[in-house]
VOGU-3710 file (C-alpha; in Angstrom, 3 decimals, decimal comma):
1> mkilmtlltl> -0,109/0,062/0,159  2,792/2,632/0,713  4,335/1,778/-2,548  1,265/2,381/-4,355  0,431/5,838/-2,683  4,248/6,609/-3,599  3,443/5,773/-7,181  0,523/7,781/-6,801  2,249/10,820/-5,430  5,014/10,771/-7,758
11> fsfiyaaqid> 2,516/10,712/-10,923  0,729/13,813/-9,241  3,930/15,568/-9,511  4,673/14,546/-13,022  1,325/15,850/-14,322  1,782/19,036/-12,466  4,935/19,379/-13,836  3,376/19,027/-17,150  0,731/21,046/-17,231  3,249/23,799/-15,802
21> efaadvhylr> 5,415/23,179/-18,611  2,245/23,089/-21,167  1,068/26,749/-19,732  5,190/27,921/-20,170  4,992/26,923/-23,643  1,678/28,599/-24,842  2,322/31,788/-22,334  -0,362/30,963/-20,114  -0,736/31,762/-16,375  -1,637/29,095/-13,962
31> nydtavktak> -3,222/31,275/-11,099  -6,812/32,633/-11,617  -6,303/36,035/-9,697  -2,996/36,818/-11,201  -5,124/36,303/-14,576  -7,705/38,490/-13,754  -5,526/41,433/-12,463  -3,343/40,755/-15,570  -6,672/40,760/-18,093  -8,128/43,983/-16,344
41> kqnkivmlvv> -4,403/45,925/-16,901  -4,126/44,768/-20,464  -7,882/45,515/-21,402  -8,178/41,868/-22,408  -10,550/38,735/-21,917  -9,605/36,113/-19,686  -9,489/32,688/-21,426  -9,651/29,990/-18,733  -8,949/26,359/-20,292  -10,258/23,502/-17,814
51> vadycpwckk> -8,552/20,184/-18,506  -7,667/17,009/-16,402  -4,553/14,907/-16,101  -6,581/11,411/-16,991  -8,467/13,289/-20,028  -6,726/12,229/-23,540  -9,310/14,730/-25,313  -7,804/17,392/-23,322  -4,450/16,599/-24,284  -5,074/16,298/-27,758
61> ferktlkdsa> -6,905/19,739/-27,601  -3,548/21,112/-25,981  -1,573/19,953/-28,470  -3,507/20,160/-31,648  -5,342/23,413/-31,115  -3,979/25,263/-28,418  -0,216/24,882/-29,326  -1,301/26,067/-32,993  0,284/29,312/-33,976  -2,617/30,837/-35,195
71> vmtktnesfv> -4,375/30,158/-32,112  -1,343/31,473/-29,884  -1,047/34,755/-31,923  -4,748/35,442/-31,197  -4,349/34,322/-27,580  -1,592/36,715/-27,132  -2,943/39,400/-28,927  -6,452/39,334/-27,181  -6,426/37,203/-24,278  -5,162/36,283/-20,798
81> gividkykdk> -4,586/32,437/-20,806  -4,568/30,306/-18,039  -4,948/26,372/-17,740  -6,290/24,725/-14,631  -6,636/20,893/-13,624  -10,104/20,529/-12,663  -9,723/18,782/-9,994  -6,049/19,335/-9,076  -6,598/23,403/-8,841  -10,216/22,924/-6,868
91> gkypqefsap> -10,703/25,648/-4,775  -8,236/27,831/-6,753  -10,847/29,277/-9,048  -14,477/30,546/-8,911  -16,638/27,074/-8,814  -19,195/28,276/-11,468  -16,121/27,287/-13,937  -16,101/23,821/-12,642  -17,229/22,431/-16,178  -19,114/19,049/-16,197
101> lipavffidp> -17,506/17,898/-19,349  -13,550/18,719/-20,608  -11,682/20,152/-22,036  -13,839/23,264/-21,561  -13,046/26,980/-22,111  -14,378/29,950/-20,350  -13,977/33,544/-22,038  -14,463/35,455/-18,964  -14,894/39,288/-18,640  -12,313/40,313/-15,783
111> knqkslfetv> -14,398/43,293/-14,766  -17,173/41,419/-13,497  -15,718/37,784/-13,615  -18,949/36,569/-15,763  -18,552/34,240/-18,360  -19,079/35,745/-22,224  -19,217/32,368/-23,432  -18,069/28,816/-23,071  -16,950/26,137/-25,133  -16,856/22,368/-24,610
121> aymksdefme> -14,738/19,232/-25,865  -12,013/18,845/-28,319  -12,520/21,136/-31,667  -9,744/22,068/-34,066  -8,058/24,888/-34,435  -10,189/26,642/-36,990  -13,486/26,158/-35,182  -11,828/27,297/-31,944  -10,807/30,704/-33,537  -13,920/31,037/-34,582
131> nmdyalnqnk> -15,388/30,785/-30,891  -12,645/33,018/-29,915  -13,698/35,689/-32,598  -17,245/34,864/-31,020  -16,209/35,640/-27,237  -14,468/38,952/-28,527  -17,723/40,027/-30,095  -19,655/39,487/-27,153  -17,393/41,582/-25,022  -17,598/44,428/-27,460
141> sekk> -21,448/43,841/-27,471  -21,816/44,075/-23,721  -19,663/47,149/-23,781  -22,159/49,175/-25,672
//
């Protein structure tokens, strides 16, 4: 039993390193409050990506969609990206963004911390870019 617990702890540390490495690769933050403050300061939308370590579709979404050069460019120009683990980061972000299905992305107005738009499930980069545009348009229409 002690060996099993040691292995589980080791795997938890390995995944935490993976999500941190992914966040660094795509220039996403790992702290919700920091993301909101940064988005307010830069006048951008928070793009909260919710994943889990056991989820193969999350990994595919990270690798194929979020690391796509066009998606990365649009994210850096218009959003403050943050990636969180649905379970390991529980309690470190508002519960209303605890998605029942993953991967999920919440586009959040940093001023009132309300969701402008959300997506669920893996999607290719061109479809995700359309969702990013929709979130930007929602934000513009709410400011009118």
